[in-house]
C-alpha positions, 0 to 999 in steps of 0.5 A: 267512565266505564268502557263498553266493547260492542261486538256486532254494530252492523246489525240493528241491535248492536248499532242502537246499543252503542249510539244509545250508551255513547253519552254514558260509556266509552264506546268501542264498537266492532262491525263483524260484517260491513264497516259501520261508523257511529257518532260518539263511538270509536269503531272498526271492522273485524274481518276474521272472528278467530281466537287470535283476532278477538284476543288482540281486540279485547287485549287492546281495548280492556273493556269493563263490559263486552256485549256480543250482538252476533247473529242471534241478535237479529230480530226473528221477525227479520225476513232475511233471517233464514240462514243458519249461522252454523259452527263458525258462529258457535266457535266465534262465541267460544273465542269471545267468551274465553277473551271476556274470561281472560280480561275479567269484564262483565259479559252479555250475549244477545240471544233470540226469542226465536229459540221457542215455539208454541203452544204456550203463550208466554215463555219464562227462563225455565221453558223447554218448548224449543223450536227444532229448526237448525237456526234455533239449535245453533243459537242454543249452542251459541248460549251454551258456549258462552256460559261454558267458557266464561264464569260470569255470563249474562244471556239475554233473550229478546226481540229487538226492533229499530233503525238499521245502521245501513240503508243497504241492510234494511230491517223490519222497520224499514222494510214495512215502511218502504213497502207502504211508501211505494204502494206495494202490497203489504200482507203480514202474518197475524198468526205468530206472536212475539213481545218486540222491544225498541233496541234503545229501550233494551239498551237502557235495561241492559245498562242497569243489569250491568250496574247490578252485575247480573248474570245467568239467563234472563228474558227482556221483552216488550211489555205487549204481545203482538204479531207482525200485522198488528205491529205494522198497523201501529207503525204505519199510524204513527208515521202518518199513513192512516189511510194505507191498506195493510192485509192480514195473512192467516197462513198457518205456521209449520209447527216448530220446524221454521225459525221465528214462526211460532209463538215466541213471546217472552215473560218478563217476570225475572228481569222485573224482579231483579231490576224493578223495571217495567218493560215499555208498552209497544206504543211507547216504543213506536212513538220513540222510534218515530221521534228518532226519525224526526230528531235526526237520530238516524244521521248518527250512523255512517250509512244514511237512511234512505228508505223513509223519504218524508218526515211526518209530524 
């Protein structure tokens, strides 16, 4: 069985990647923030991402595959994704890449669709219509550190959603469902668009990329271009909240100056050709998300989910 090292299990993608692949890999998950436990995985907390700490973790684990889910792995739709991770995140990526090079493992870095803005509807890997926010510039610098310091690096730009591993740090999904259940005003943007993908569906595609030993830059999106308003309507319908009122907010974004608030939809042609896979439709991911809530999937995380109180058949 191959050994998978996931750095960043305290965010949505890292946690669900570890949980999804736990039955097919020997998974070690490292939290870069708060302590997180995931059933079927060995987990630990990394308090400082300096060169020595990262080298020791990698030396002990000797993984076949390292996946780093740092700040760039957070969905660009998350409302709390406002702070530039800055030079610390860039330096940390240099240390992870150097350690991966030393161990000789496959190295995957999860990046963000938020590096882009409009005016094009879809962005492929050669697109250069970059967002000029400080966060987007930092994420692009993180990508460069990874490729400059490890010969075989797979950079994956995406926008993943799923269940948060901690009720103390709700993601986009929990925030919407909480507002709906509490009867709070729910007004969501209908202007910006992206191609979100369920974290578990992304994990399965990443597994195939590992098997094929892909490297370079790839976009792995969902199959459908949508906006936060339309996403929330489908989510509410799937969870049985068909009578709830969700308002569309048609506020205009400020060009490329604000992270994740432009047109960030990704084109999937390259990953389709490389792996022969078709990204899932949005409704398929939302149905799988709902099934996870019903079948107790969320209980695999150390922090119990508390934001959705009622299971709807």
